[in-house]
Every structure is written in structure tokens, then in C-alpha cells.
N, CA and C atoms of all chains as a GROMACS GRO file, in nm:
protein
  630
    1MET      N    1   1.526   0.251  -0.706
    1MET     CA    2   1.460   0.281  -0.580
    1MET      C    3   1.430   0.431  -0.574
    2THR      N    4   1.307   0.458  -0.541
    2THR     CA    5   1.268   0.599  -0.536
    2THR      C    6   1.328   0.665  -0.414
    3GLU      N    7   1.367   0.788  -0.433
    3GLU     CA    8   1.427   0.864  -0.323
    3GLU      C    9   1.318   0.943  -0.251
    4TRP      N   10   1.304   0.917  -0.123
    4TRP     CA   11   1.203   0.986  -0.044
    4TRP      C   12   1.264   1.108   0.022
    5SER      N   13   1.206   1.221  -0.003
    5SER     CA   14   1.258   1.345   0.053
    5SER      C   15   1.152   1.412   0.138
    6LEU      N   16   1.190   1.446   0.258
    6LEU     CA   17   1.099   1.514   0.349
    6LEU      C   18   1.136   1.661   0.368
    7ILE      N   19   1.226   1.711   0.284
    7ILE     CA   20   1.275   1.848   0.301
    7ILE      C   21   1.162   1.952   0.289
    8PRO      N   22   1.070   1.942   0.192
    8PRO     CA   23   0.960   2.041   0.190
    8PRO      C   24   0.873   2.036   0.314
    9LEU      N   25   0.849   1.916   0.368
    9LEU     CA   26   0.774   1.907   0.494
    9LEU      C   27   0.849   1.977   0.607
   10PHE      N   28   0.983   1.962   0.609
   10PHE     CA   29   1.061   2.027   0.713
   10PHE      C   30   1.049   2.179   0.704
   11TRP      N   31   1.055   2.232   0.580
   11TRP     CA   32   1.041   2.377   0.566
   11TRP      C   33   0.903   2.423   0.609
   12GLY      N   34   0.799   2.345   0.575
   12GLY     CA   35   0.664   2.383   0.615
   12GLY      C   36   0.647   2.384   0.765
   13VAL      N   37   0.697   2.279   0.833
   13VAL     CA   38   0.686   2.274   0.979
   13VAL      C   39   0.767   2.386   1.042
   14LEU      N   40   0.880   2.421   0.979
   14LEU     CA   41   0.964   2.530   1.031
   14LEU      C   42   0.888   2.663   1.027
   15ILE      N   43   0.822   2.690   0.914
   15ILE     CA   44   0.744   2.815   0.904
   15ILE      C   45   0.630   2.813   1.005
   16PHE      N   46   0.566   2.697   1.018
   16PHE     CA   47   0.454   2.684   1.113
   16PHE      C   48   0.500   2.711   1.257
   17LEU      N   49   0.616   2.657   1.293
   17LEU     CA   50   0.665   2.679   1.429
   17LEU      C   51   0.707   2.824   1.451
   18LEU      N   52   0.757   2.889   1.346
   18LEU     CA   53   0.791   3.031   1.361
   18LEU      C   54   0.666   3.115   1.383
   19VAL      N   55   0.558   3.082   1.310
   19VAL     CA   56   0.432   3.154   1.331
   19VAL      C   57   0.381   3.132   1.474
   20ASN      N   58   0.393   3.006   1.522
   20ASN     CA   59   0.354   2.976   1.660
   20ASN      C   60   0.439   3.056   1.760
   21ALA      N   61   0.569   3.068   1.732
   21ALA     CA   62   0.655   3.141   1.825
   21ALA      C   63   0.618   3.288   1.829
   22PHE      N   64   0.583   3.345   1.714
   22PHE     CA   65   0.542   3.486   1.716
   22PHE      C   66   0.408   3.504   1.785
   23ALA      N   67   0.320   3.402   1.777
   23ALA     CA   68   0.196   3.410   1.853
   23ALA      C   69   0.223   3.404   2.002
   24CYS      N   70   0.321   3.322   2.044
   24CYS     CA   71   0.356   3.317   2.186
   24CYS      C   72   0.421   3.447   2.231
   25LEU      N   73   0.483   3.520   2.138
   25LEU     CA   74   0.545   3.648   2.175
   25LEU      C   75   0.441   3.747   2.224
   26TRP      N   76   0.315   3.731   2.178
   26TRP     CA   77   0.211   3.822   2.227
   26TRP      C   78   0.188   3.801   2.375
   27ARG      N   79   0.190   3.676   2.420
   27ARG     CA   80   0.174   3.650   2.564
   27ARG      C   81   0.293   3.707   2.642
   28GLY      N   82   0.411   3.701   2.583
   28GLY     CA   83   0.527   3.757   2.650
   28GLY      C   84   0.520   3.908   2.663
   29LEU      N   85   0.461   3.973   2.564
   29LEU     CA   86   0.454   4.119   2.569
   29LEU      C   87   0.337   4.166   2.653
   30ALA      N   88   0.221   4.101   2.642
   30ALA     CA   89   0.100   4.151   2.706
   30ALA      C   90   0.058   4.069   2.826
   31GLY      N   91   0.137   3.966   2.862
   31GLY     CA   92   0.098   3.882   2.974
   31GLY      C   93   0.084   3.963   3.101
   32PRO      N   94  -0.022   3.937   3.178
   32PRO     CA   95  -0.047   4.028   3.290
   32PRO      C   96   0.055   4.018   3.404
   33THR      N   97   0.115   3.904   3.425
   33THR     CA   98   0.209   3.891   3.536
   33THR      C   99   0.347   3.853   3.484
   34LEU      N  100   0.444   3.867   3.572
   34LEU     CA  101   0.582   3.834   3.535
   34LEU      C  102   0.603   3.685   3.506
   35PRO      N  103   0.545   3.590   3.584
   35PRO     CA  104   0.564   3.450   3.545
   35PRO      C  105   0.509   3.416   3.408
   36ASP      N  106   0.404   3.488   3.362
   36ASP     CA  107   0.358   3.465   3.226
   36ASP      C  108   0.464   3.500   3.124
   37ARG      N  109   0.536   3.606   3.150
   37ARG     CA  110   0.640   3.647   3.055
   37ARG      C  111   0.755   3.547   3.053
   38ILE      N  112   0.794   3.500   3.171
   38ILE     CA  113   0.903   3.401   3.176
   38ILE      C  114   0.861   3.273   3.106
   39LEU      N  115   0.734   3.235   3.125
   39LEU     CA  116   0.682   3.114   3.060
   39LEU      C  117   0.682   3.129   2.909
   40ALA      N  118   0.643   3.246   2.861
   40ALA     CA  119   0.643   3.269   2.717
   40ALA      C  120   0.785   3.263   2.661
   41ALA      N  121   0.882   3.316   2.736
   41ALA     CA  122   1.021   3.308   2.691
   41ALA      C  123   1.069   3.163   2.684
   42ASN      N  124   1.025   3.082   2.782
   42ASN     CA  125   1.062   2.940   2.782
   42ASN      C  126   1.004   2.869   2.660
   43VAL      N  127   0.877   2.898   2.630
   43VAL     CA  128   0.811   2.832   2.517
   43VAL      C  129   0.877   2.872   2.386
   44ILE      N  130   0.907   3.001   2.373
   44ILE     CA  131   0.972   3.047   2.250
   44ILE      C  132   1.110   2.984   2.236
   45GLY      N  133   1.180   2.965   2.349
   45GLY     CA  134   1.309   2.899   2.343
   45GLY      C  135   1.300   2.756   2.294
   46THR      N  136   1.200   2.682   2.343
   46THR     CA  137   1.182   2.543   2.298
   46THR      C  138   1.151   2.537   2.149
   47LYS      N  139   1.062   2.625   2.104
   47LYS     CA  140   1.026   2.626   1.962
   47LYS      C  141   1.146   2.664   1.876
   48THR      N  142   1.226   2.758   1.924
   48THR     CA  143   1.344   2.799   1.848
   48THR      C  144   1.445   2.687   1.838
   49MET      N  145   1.454   2.606   1.944
   49MET     CA  146   1.547   2.494   1.939
   49MET      C  147   1.505   2.393   1.833
   50VAL      N  148   1.375   2.361   1.827
   50VAL     CA  149   1.328   2.268   1.724
   50VAL      C  150   1.345   2.328   1.586
   51VAL      N  151   1.324   2.459   1.573
   51VAL     CA  152   1.343   2.525   1.444
   51VAL      C  153   1.488   2.515   1.399
   52LEU      N  154   1.582   2.528   1.495
   52LEU     CA  155   1.724   2.516   1.459
   52LEU      C  156   1.757   2.375   1.409
   53VAL      N  157   1.699   2.272   1.474
   53VAL     CA  158   1.725   2.135   1.429
   53VAL      C  159   1.667   2.114   1.289
   54LEU      N  160   1.546   2.164   1.267
   54LEU     CA  161   1.484   2.150   1.134
   54LEU      C  162   1.566   2.222   1.028
   55LEU      N  163   1.618   2.339   1.064
   55LEU     CA  164   1.700   2.414   0.969
   55LEU      C  165   1.828   2.338   0.935
   56GLY      N  166   1.888   2.278   1.036
   56GLY     CA  167   2.009   2.201   1.011
   56GLY      C  168   1.986   2.081   0.922
   57LEU      N  169   1.872   2.013   0.940
   57LEU     CA  170   1.846   1.896   0.856
   57LEU      C  171   1.801   1.936   0.717
   58ALA      N  172   1.727   2.049   0.707
   58ALA     CA  173   1.679   2.090   0.575
   58ALA      C  174   1.792   2.143   0.488
   59ARG      N  175   1.891   2.206   0.550
   59ARG     CA  176   2.002   2.259   0.472
   59ARG      C  177   2.122   2.165   0.471
   60GLU      N  178   2.109   2.052   0.544
   60GLU     CA  179   2.215   1.951   0.550
   60GLU      C  180   2.347   2.010   0.599
   61GLN      N  181   2.337   2.088   0.706
   61GLN     CA  182   2.456   2.142   0.770
   61GLN      C  183   2.448   2.103   0.917
   62GLY      N  184   2.539   2.016   0.960
   62GLY     CA  185   2.528   1.961   1.094
   62GLY      C  186   2.562   2.057   1.206
   63ILE      N  187   2.617   2.173   1.174
   63ILE     CA  188   2.659   2.265   1.279
   63ILE      C  189   2.539   2.324   1.351
   64TRP      N  190   2.422   2.329   1.283
   64TRP     CA  191   2.303   2.384   1.346
   64TRP      C  192   2.258   2.299   1.463
   65LEU      N  193   2.290   2.170   1.462
   65LEU     CA  194   2.248   2.084   1.573
   65LEU      C  195   2.325   2.118   1.699
   66ASP      N  196   2.452   2.148   1.684
   66ASP     CA  197   2.530   2.192   1.801
   66ASP      C  198   2.478   2.324   1.854
   67VAL      N  199   2.443   2.413   1.760
   67VAL     CA  200   2.385   2.542   1.802
   67VAL      C  201   2.255   2.517   1.878
   68ALA      N  202   2.174   2.423   1.830
   68ALA     CA  203   2.047   2.393   1.897
   68ALA      C  204   2.070   2.336   2.036
   69LEU      N  205   2.172   2.251   2.051
   69LEU     CA  206   2.201   2.192   2.182
   69LEU      C  207   2.241   2.300   2.283
   70VAL      N  208   2.330   2.389   2.241
   70VAL     CA  209   2.374   2.496   2.331
   70VAL      C  210   2.259   2.592   2.360
   71TYR      N  211   2.176   2.617   2.258
   71TYR     CA  212   2.063   2.707   2.278
   71TYR      C  213   1.962   2.650   2.376
   72GLY      N  214   1.939   2.518   2.367
   72GLY     CA  215   1.846   2.456   2.460
   72GLY      C  216   1.896   2.462   2.603
   73LEU      N  217   2.025   2.436   2.621
   73LEU     CA  218   2.082   2.445   2.756
   73LEU      C  219   2.073   2.586   2.810
   74LEU      N  220   2.102   2.687   2.726
   74LEU     CA  221   2.098   2.824   2.774
   74LEU      C  222   1.956   2.868   2.805
   75SER      N  223   1.859   2.824   2.723
   75SER     CA  224   1.720   2.862   2.748
   75SER      C  225   1.670   2.804   2.880
   76PHE      N  226   1.707   2.678   2.905
   76PHE     CA  227   1.671   2.613   3.032
   76PHE      C  228   1.732   2.687   3.150
   77THR      N  229   1.860   2.724   3.136
   77THR     CA  230   1.927   2.795   3.244
   77THR      C  231   1.863   2.932   3.270
   78VAL      N  232   1.826   3.001   3.162
   78VAL     CA  233   1.764   3.133   3.177
   78VAL      C  234   1.630   3.121   3.251
   79THR      N  235   1.551   3.018   3.216
   79THR     CA  236   1.423   3.002   3.285
   79THR      C  237   1.443   2.970   3.433
   80LEU      N  238   1.539   2.882   3.462
   80LEU     CA  239   1.562   2.848   3.602
   80LEU      C  240   1.611   2.968   3.681
   81VAL      N  241   1.702   3.045   3.624
   81VAL     CA  242   1.757   3.160   3.697
   81VAL      C  243   1.651   3.266   3.717
   82ALA      N  244   1.568   3.290   3.614
   82ALA     CA  245   1.465   3.392   3.627
   82ALA      C  246   1.361   3.352   3.731
   83SER      N  247   1.321   3.224   3.733
   83SER     CA  248   1.222   3.183   3.832
   83SER      C  249   1.283   3.184   3.972
   84ARG      N  250   1.412   3.155   3.981
   84ARG     CA  251   1.478   3.160   4.111
   84ARG      C  252   1.487   3.304   4.163
   85LEU      N  253   1.519   3.397   4.073
   85LEU     CA  254   1.523   3.538   4.113
   85LEU      C  255   1.386   3.587   4.151
   86LEU      N  256   1.283   3.539   4.083
   86LEU     CA  257   1.147   3.578   4.119
   86LEU      C  258   1.110   3.525   4.256
   87GLU      N  259   1.154   3.400   4.284
   87GLU     CA  260   1.115   3.336   4.410
   87GLU      C  261   1.185   3.402   4.528
   88THR      N  262   1.310   3.442   4.511
   88THR     CA  263   1.382   3.504   4.620
   88THR      C  264   1.356   3.653   4.630
   89GLY      N  265   1.264   3.704   4.549
   89GLY     CA  266   1.218   3.840   4.569
   89GLY      C  267   1.304   3.948   4.511
   90ARG      N  268   1.387   3.914   4.414
   90ARG     CA  269   1.470   4.017   4.354
   90ARG      C  270   1.416   4.069   4.221
   91LEU      N  271   1.303   4.012   4.180
   91LEU     CA  272   1.237   4.064   4.059
   91LEU      C  273   1.095   4.100   4.098
   92LYS      N  274   1.070   4.225   4.127
   92LYS     CA  275   0.932   4.264   4.156
   92LYS      C  276   0.922   4.414   4.135
   93GLY      N  277   0.819   4.473   4.192
   93GLY     CA  278   0.802   4.615   4.172
   93GLY      C  279   0.709   4.641   4.056
   94ALA      N  280   0.756   4.717   3.962
   94ALA     CA  281   0.670   4.755   3.850
   94ALA      C  282   0.637   4.637   3.760
   95TRP      N  283   0.713   4.528   3.775
   95TRP     CA  284   0.687   4.413   3.689
   95TRP      C  285   0.566   4.334   3.735
   96ARG      N  286   0.524   4.354   3.862
   96ARG     CA  287   0.416   4.271   3.913
   96ARG      C  288   0.282   4.331   3.876
   97GLN      N  289   0.246   4.326   3.754
   97GLN     CA  290   0.116   4.370   3.701
   97GLN      C  291   0.089   4.516   3.728
   98MET      N  292   2.017   0.461   0.409
   98MET     CA  293   1.918   0.441   0.303
   98MET      C  294   1.779   0.465   0.360
   99LEU      N  295   1.707   0.549   0.293
   99LEU     CA  296   1.578   0.593   0.347
   99LEU      C  297   1.467   0.518   0.275
  100THR      N  298   1.404   0.430   0.348
  100THR     CA  299   1.294   0.356   0.286
  100THR      C  300   1.164   0.432   0.303
  101ALA      N  301   1.062   0.379   0.238
  101ALA     CA  302   0.932   0.447   0.245
  101ALA      C  303   0.875   0.441   0.386
  102LEU      N  304   0.902   0.332   0.457
  102LEU     CA  305   0.848   0.320   0.593
  102LEU      C  306   0.911   0.423   0.686
  103HIS      N  307   1.043   0.440   0.672
  103HIS     CA  308   1.109   0.543   0.752
  103HIS      C  309   1.051   0.681   0.724
  104ALA      N  310   1.033   0.712   0.596
  104ALA     CA  311   0.984   0.845   0.560
  104ALA      C  312   0.842   0.866   0.611
  105LEU      N  313   0.757   0.763   0.597
  105LEU     CA  314   0.620   0.778   0.646
  105LEU      C  315   0.616   0.797   0.796
  106LEU      N  316   0.694   0.716   0.870
  106LEU     CA  317   0.694   0.727   1.016
  106LEU      C  318   0.748   0.863   1.060
  107ALA      N  319   0.857   0.906   0.997
  107ALA     CA  320   0.916   1.035   1.034
  107ALA      C  321   0.821   1.149   1.004
  108GLY      N  322   0.756   1.145   0.888
  108GLY     CA  323   0.663   1.251   0.854
  108GLY      C  324   0.544   1.256   0.948
  109PHE      N  325   0.493   1.137   0.983
  109PHE     CA  326   0.380   1.133   1.077
  109PHE      C  327   0.419   1.189   1.212
  110LEU      N  328   0.538   1.151   1.261
  110LEU     CA  329   0.581   1.200   1.393
  110LEU      C  330   0.604   1.350   1.393
  111VAL      N  331   0.662   1.403   1.284
  111VAL     CA  332   0.688   1.547   1.277
  111VAL      C  333   0.556   1.624   1.273
  112ILE      N  334   0.458   1.574   1.197
  112ILE     CA  335   0.330   1.645   1.188
  112ILE      C  336   0.256   1.636   1.322
  113ALA      N  337   0.264   1.520   1.389
  113ALA     CA  338   0.199   1.508   1.521
  113ALA      C  339   0.263   1.603   1.622
  114GLY      N  340   0.395   1.615   1.618
  114GLY     CA  341   0.461   1.709   1.708
  114GLY      C  342   0.424   1.853   1.680
  115ALA      N  343   0.410   1.888   1.552
  115ALA     CA  344   0.367   2.023   1.519
  115ALA      C  345   0.226   2.049   1.568
  116ALA      N  346   0.139   1.947   1.562
  116ALA     CA  347   0.003   1.964   1.614
  116ALA      C  348   0.006   1.987   1.765
  117PHE      N  349   0.095   1.915   1.836
  117PHE     CA  350   0.105   1.938   1.980
  117PHE      C  351   0.156   2.079   2.010
  118PHE      N  352   0.251   2.127   1.929
  118PHE     CA  353   0.298   2.265   1.948
  118PHE      C  354   0.184   2.364   1.929
  119PHE      N  355   0.098   2.337   1.830
  119PHE     CA  356  -0.014   2.428   1.806
  119PHE      C  357  -0.110   2.429   1.924
  120VAL      N  358  -0.136   2.309   1.982
  120VAL     CA  359  -0.224   2.301   2.098
  120VAL      C  360  -0.163   2.377   2.216
  121GLY      N  361  -0.031   2.365   2.235
  121GLY     CA  362   0.034   2.439   2.342
  121GLY      C  363   0.026   2.589   2.324
  122THR      N  364   0.040   2.633   2.199
  122THR     CA  365   0.028   2.776   2.172
  122THR      C  366  -0.112   2.827   2.201
  123MET      N  367  -0.213   2.749   2.161
  123MET     CA  368  -0.350   2.790   2.190
  123MET      C  369  -0.375   2.795   2.340
  124GLY      N  370  -0.319   2.698   2.414
  124GLY     CA  371  -0.335   2.701   2.558
  124GLY      C  372  -0.267   2.822   2.620
  125LEU      N  373  -0.148   2.855   2.571
  125LEU     CA  374  -0.078   2.972   2.625
  125LEU      C  375  -0.154   3.100   2.597
  126LEU      N  376  -0.220   3.107   2.484
  126LEU     CA  377  -0.288   3.232   2.449
  126LEU      C  378  -0.428   3.241   2.507
  127ARG      N  379  -0.495   3.130   2.532
  127ARG     CA  380  -0.637   3.134   2.562
  127ARG      C  381  -0.672   3.106   2.707
  128PHE      N  382  -0.584   3.040   2.784
  128PHE     CA  383  -0.622   2.999   2.918
  128PHE      C  384  -0.624   3.120   3.013
  129PRO      N  385  -0.704   3.112   3.120
  129PRO     CA  386  -0.733   3.235   3.196
  129PRO      C  387  -0.625   3.279   3.294
  130ASP      N  388  -0.541   3.193   3.347
  130ASP     CA  389  -0.439   3.244   3.439
  130ASP      C  390  -0.310   3.166   3.423
  131PHE      N  391  -0.213   3.202   3.506
  131PHE     CA  392  -0.078   3.150   3.485
  131PHE      C  393  -0.070   3.000   3.506
  132TYR      N  394  -0.139   2.948   3.608
  132TYR     CA  395  -0.124   2.806   3.639
  132TYR      C  396  -0.183   2.717   3.531
  133THR      N  397  -0.298   2.758   3.477
  133THR     CA  398  -0.353   2.681   3.366
  133THR      C  399  -0.263   2.690   3.243
  134ARG      N  400  -0.203   2.806   3.224
  134ARG     CA  401  -0.112   2.820   3.108
  134ARG      C  402   0.010   2.731   3.124
  135VAL      N  403   0.066   2.727   3.245
  135VAL     CA  404   0.187   2.645   3.261
  135VAL      C  405   0.151   2.497   3.255
  136HIS      N  406   0.029   2.463   3.295
  136HIS     CA  407  -0.019   2.326   3.280
  136HIS      C  408  -0.028   2.287   3.133
  137ALA      N  409  -0.080   2.378   3.051
  137ALA     CA  410  -0.094   2.344   2.909
  137ALA      C  411   0.041   2.341   2.839
  138VAL      N  412   0.125   2.437   2.873
  138VAL     CA  413   0.242   2.462   2.790
  138VAL      C  414   0.354   2.363   2.814
  139THR      N  415   0.378   2.327   2.941
  139THR     CA  416   0.495   2.241   2.965
  139THR      C  417   0.475   2.103   2.904
  140LYS      N  418   0.356   2.047   2.923
  140LYS     CA  419   0.332   1.913   2.866
  140LYS      C  420   0.333   1.917   2.715
  141CYS      N  421   0.264   2.017   2.657
  141CYS     CA  422   0.256   2.021   2.512
  141CYS      C  423   0.392   2.050   2.450
  142ASP      N  424   0.473   2.132   2.517
  142ASP     CA  425   0.604   2.159   2.460
  142ASP      C  426   0.696   2.038   2.468
  143ALA      N  427   0.696   1.970   2.582
  143ALA     CA  428   0.783   1.853   2.594
  143ALA      C  429   0.742   1.746   2.494
  144LEU      N  430   0.610   1.722   2.483
  144LEU     CA  431   0.564   1.616   2.393
  144LEU      C  432   0.582   1.656   2.247
  145GLY      N  433   0.552   1.782   2.213
  145GLY     CA  434   0.568   1.825   2.075
  145GLY      C  435   0.713   1.821   2.030
  146ALA      N  436   0.802   1.876   2.113
  146ALA     CA  437   0.943   1.875   2.077
  146ALA      C  438   0.997   1.732   2.073
  147GLY      N  439   0.950   1.648   2.168
  147GLY     CA  440   0.994   1.509   2.167
  147GLY      C  441   0.952   1.435   2.042
  148LEU      N  442   0.827   1.458   1.999
  148LEU     CA  443   0.779   1.388   1.880
  148LEU      C  444   0.850   1.437   1.754
  149VAL      N  445   0.865   1.570   1.741
  149VAL     CA  446   0.932   1.623   1.622
  149VAL      C  447   1.076   1.573   1.615
  150LEU      N  448   1.145   1.578   1.729
  150LEU     CA  449   1.286   1.537   1.728
  150LEU      C  450   1.299   1.387   1.710
  151LEU      N  451   1.201   1.309   1.760
  151LEU     CA  452   1.206   1.164   1.737
  151LEU      C  453   1.188   1.133   1.589
  152GLY      N  454   1.094   1.204   1.524
  152GLY     CA  455   1.079   1.187   1.380
  152GLY      C  456   1.204   1.224   1.304
  153LEU      N  457   1.268   1.333   1.344
  153LEU     CA  458   1.391   1.375   1.276
  153LEU      C  459   1.505   1.277   1.300
  154ALA      N  460   1.508   1.218   1.421
  154ALA     CA  461   1.613   1.119   1.451
  154ALA      C  462   1.592   0.994   1.367
  155ILE      N  463   1.466   0.952   1.351
  155ILE     CA  464   1.439   0.836   1.265
  155ILE      C  465   1.477   0.867   1.122
  156TRP      N  466   1.448   0.991   1.080
  156TRP     CA  467   1.479   1.028   0.942
  156TRP      C  468   1.630   1.035   0.919
  157SER      N  469   1.707   1.079   1.020
  157SER     CA  470   1.851   1.094   1.000
  157SER      C  471   1.926   0.962   1.006
  158GLY      N  472   1.874   0.866   1.082
  158GLY     CA  473   1.945   0.741   1.094
  158GLY      C  474   2.045   0.743   1.207
  159PRO      N  475   2.093   0.626   1.247
  159PRO     CA  476   2.179   0.618   1.365
  159PRO      C  477   2.320   0.672   1.342
  160ASP      N  478   2.365   0.676   1.220
  160ASP     CA  479   2.499   0.732   1.196
  160ASP      C  480   2.482   0.873   1.140
  161GLY      N  481   2.553   0.966   1.205
  161GLY     CA  482   2.538   1.105   1.162
  161GLY      C  483   2.470   1.187   1.268
  162GLU      N  484   2.364   1.259   1.229
  162GLU     CA  485   2.304   1.354   1.322
  162GLU      C  486   2.206   1.289   1.419
  163GLY      N  487   2.173   1.162   1.402
  163GLY     CA  488   2.072   1.101   1.487
  163GLY      C  489   2.110   1.099   1.633
  164VAL      N  490   2.238   1.079   1.662
  164VAL     CA  491   2.282   1.069   1.801
  164VAL      C  492   2.266   1.202   1.872
  165ARG      N  493   2.300   1.311   1.802
  165ARG     CA  494   2.286   1.443   1.864
  165ARG      C  495   2.139   1.478   1.886
  166ILE      N  496   2.052   1.432   1.794
  166ILE     CA  497   1.910   1.461   1.812
  166ILE      C  498   1.854   1.383   1.930
  167VAL      N  499   1.904   1.261   1.951
  167VAL     CA  500   1.860   1.185   2.069
  167VAL      C  501   1.908   1.253   2.197
  168ALA      N  502   2.027   1.311   2.194
  168ALA     CA  503   2.072   1.389   2.310
  168ALA      C  504   1.983   1.509   2.335
  169LEU      N  505   1.936   1.571   2.227
  169LEU     CA  506   1.843   1.684   2.242
  169LEU      C  507   1.710   1.639   2.302
  170ILE      N  508   1.663   1.519   2.263
  170ILE     CA  509   1.539   1.467   2.321
  170ILE      C  510   1.555   1.446   2.471
  171ALA      N  511   1.670   1.390   2.510
  171ALA     CA  512   1.695   1.371   2.654
  171ALA      C  513   1.697   1.505   2.727
  172LEU      N  514   1.761   1.605   2.665
  172LEU     CA  515   1.766   1.738   2.727
  172LEU      C  516   1.625   1.796   2.744
  173ILE      N  517   1.542   1.782   2.640
  173ILE     CA  518   1.406   1.836   2.647
  173ILE      C  519   1.326   1.765   2.754
  174LEU      N  520   1.335   1.633   2.759
  174LEU     CA  521   1.253   1.558   2.854
  174LEU      C  522   1.296   1.584   2.997
  175VAL      N  523   1.422   1.624   3.018
  175VAL     CA  524   1.463   1.659   3.154
  175VAL      C  525   1.430   1.804   3.186
  176SER      N  526   1.456   1.894   3.092
  176SER     CA  527   1.455   2.036   3.125
  176SER      C  528   1.316   2.096   3.125
  177SER      N  529   1.227   2.051   3.040
  177SER     CA  530   1.097   2.119   3.030
  177SER      C  531   1.011   2.102   3.155
  178PRO      N  532   0.995   1.980   3.212
  178PRO     CA  533   0.920   1.972   3.338
  178PRO      C  534   0.990   2.042   3.454
  179THR      N  535   1.123   2.039   3.455
  179THR     CA  536   1.195   2.107   3.563
  179THR      C  537   1.171   2.258   3.558
  180ALA      N  538   1.177   2.315   3.440
  180ALA     CA  539   1.155   2.458   3.427
  180ALA      C  540   1.012   2.495   3.464
  181GLY      N  541   0.917   2.415   3.419
  181GLY     CA  542   0.778   2.444   3.453
  181GLY      C  543   0.751   2.436   3.601
  182HIS      N  544   0.810   2.335   3.666
  182HIS     CA  545   0.790   2.320   3.810
  182HIS      C  546   0.854   2.435   3.887
  183ALA      N  547   0.976   2.473   3.848
  183ALA     CA  548   1.042   2.583   3.918
  183ALA      C  549   0.965   2.713   3.901
  184LEU      N  550   0.913   2.734   3.781
  184LEU     CA  551   0.840   2.858   3.755
  184LEU      C  552   0.708   2.862   3.832
  185ALA      N  553   0.636   2.748   3.834
  185ALA     CA  554   0.508   2.745   3.906
  185ALA      C  555   0.531   2.759   4.056
  186ARG      N  556   0.638   2.698   4.108
  186ARG     CA  557   0.665   2.711   4.250
  186ARG      C  558   0.703   2.854   4.285
  187ALA      N  559   0.781   2.919   4.199
  187ALA     CA  560   0.816   3.058   4.224
  187ALA      C  561   0.693   3.147   4.222
  188ALA      N  562   0.602   3.122   4.127
  188ALA     CA  563   0.481   3.203   4.121
  188ALA      C  564   0.394   3.180   4.244
  189PHE      N  565   0.386   3.054   4.289
  189PHE     CA  566   0.301   3.025   4.406
  189PHE      C  567   0.360   3.086   4.532
  190ARG      N  568   0.491   3.080   4.547
  190ARG     CA  569   0.552   3.132   4.670
  190ARG      C  570   0.557   3.284   4.673
  191THR      N  571   0.545   3.348   4.559
  191THR     CA  572   0.538   3.494   4.562
  191THR      C  573   0.395   3.543   4.569
  192GLY      N  574   0.299   3.452   4.585
  192GLY     CA  575   0.164   3.496   4.616
  192GLY      C  576   0.072   3.515   4.497
  193LEU      N  577   0.100   3.449   4.387
  193LEU     CA  578   0.008   3.457   4.273
  193LEU      C  579  -0.114   3.371   4.301
  194LYS      N  580  -0.231   3.433   4.300
  194LYS     CA  581  -0.354   3.359   4.334
  194LYS      C  582  -0.403   3.280   4.213
  195PRO      N  583  -0.440   3.153   4.233
  195PRO     CA  584  -0.497   3.077   4.121
  195PRO      C  585  -0.635   3.130   4.083
  196TRP      N  586  -0.669   3.109   3.959
  196TRP     CA  587  -0.796   3.155   3.907
  196TRP      C  588  -0.905   3.058   3.949
  197THR      N  589  -1.017   3.110   3.999
  197THR     CA  590  -1.132   3.026   4.029
  197THR      C  591  -1.255   3.086   3.962
  198ARG      N  592  -1.353   2.999   3.938
  198ARG     CA  593  -1.466   3.045   3.860
  198ARG      C  594  -1.562   3.130   3.943
  199GLU      N  595  -1.561   3.110   4.076
  199GLU     CA  596  -1.657   3.184   4.157
  199GLU      C  597  -1.625   3.333   4.161
  200GLU      N  598  -1.499   3.364   4.149
  200GLU     CA  599  -1.464   3.506   4.149
  200GLU      C  600  -1.484   3.562   4.009
  201THR      N  601  -1.433   3.679   3.988
  201THR     CA  602  -1.445   3.736   3.854
  201THR      C  603  -1.360   3.655   3.757
  202ARG      N  604  -1.401   3.654   3.634
  202ARG     CA  605  -1.326   3.577   3.534
  202ARG      C  606  -1.195   3.644   3.501
  203GLN      N  607  -1.173   3.763   3.550
  203GLN     CA  608  -1.047   3.831   3.522
  203GLN      C  609  -0.946   3.808   3.634
  204GLY      N  610  -0.970   3.712   3.724
  204GLY     CA  611  -0.881   3.690   3.837
  204GLY      C  612  -0.748   3.631   3.794
  205GLY      N  613  -0.674   3.585   3.894
  205GLY     CA  614  -0.547   3.523   3.863
  205GLY      C  615  -0.431   3.619   3.863
  206GLY      N  616  -0.442   3.731   3.933
  206GLY     CA  617  -0.329   3.823   3.939
  206GLY      C  618  -0.272   3.827   4.078
  207TYR      N  619  -0.172   3.908   4.094
  207TYR     CA  620  -0.117   3.927   4.227
  207TYR      C  621  -0.210   4.015   4.309
  208GLU      N  622  -0.202   3.997   4.442
  208GLU     CA  623  -0.272   4.090   4.529
  208GLU      C  624  -0.207   4.226   4.515
  209SER      N  625  -0.289   4.328   4.509
  209SER     CA  626  -0.233   4.464   4.494
  209SER      C  627  -0.172   4.506   4.627
  210ASP      N  628  -0.043   4.526   4.626
  210ASP     CA  629   0.026   4.559   4.750
  210ASP      C  630   0.098   4.690   4.737
   0.00000   0.00000   0.00000
């Protein structure tokens, strides 16, 4: 029985997602308003979580999946807290364009 | 045991998810204001991450890492729309004006205060 391996595809998708994450970093740096920056951080967090899972499966080390789970929870919490601080008016001033 | 059908399905799902990620990135970089960007990004991120992780869960099998990847899918499907909604509501309540075509194409910023 032939052994089917998807490891090279995983590495390719991993590199592709990293390039996408660096492209999203431009919106985080140059985004005109503060919600754009928070949104870019959220997107980069999601991509990084998928990259961690791909890394764990490509290297066959299961510990990366736990890291990805904790990272996803922390990224979600950071986005919620930042948007909450923005809504209650504690993040403004020079950040507002 | 990884059969050819599993490998084909997993590879197709992973590539489809990567395509959705690419569409989300293009939307984040090209759309004219924050609300259109959050519209593009939250759906594309949830769907792209869901498809990639579903492919990886199929590839891993039910014993081993598959269970943790399914937990990650549940986390993504709950957290991504919640984060997008909270962020859009915060932006709307702090007075971010939506972009309209009748005004200048550079609109979509805060009122200068």
C-alpha cells in the first residue's frame, strides 16, 4: 500500500499563510484608524494559530496543538478587551487617525 | 491508516482554506474603510481556518491530534464572529463614519475633533 504524505503541502501552505500574515501587518502599521489596527491584529492571530497547527502536524510534535489552542484563546481575549477599551473611551487621542 | 481518499479530501480542504485566507487578506488590504474590511475579514478568516483545520483533522484521524483540532474548530467558529461584532460595535459607537460613494473616496475616518 502506497503511503500518502501531505507534509510538503503543509509546509507550502504554512509559508503561504506567513506571507499573508506579513501582508496583513501592513494594514496594522498603516491602517488609518485604531479599529483597523485591532482588526489586523485579530487576523494575524488567526493565521498564526493555523500556522502553529500546521507546524505541529508537519513536525509530528503534538505540543504545538496545545500552544495553538492557548494562542487562539489569548488572541480572542486580546481583541475583545481592546474593542471594549475602545468602546468605553479609554483608547483615543493620538491613536484616532 | 491513511487512504488515498483521506489524503485527497484533506489536501483539497487545506488548499480551499488557504484560498479563503488569501481572499480575506486581499479584502483587508484593498477595501476602502473599516466596516467593509471587517465584513471581508471575519467571514473569510472563520471559513478559511475552519476548512484548513477540518482538512487537518481528517488527515490526523480520530485518535491522536484530531480531537484537539476539532476543539480548535469550535473555538474559531465561536470566537471569530464574536470578535468581529464587538470590534464593529465599538467602532460604530465611537463615531466611525461608514464609507459612502457620494462623498470622497477617501472617507471612512473619524470626525476631526
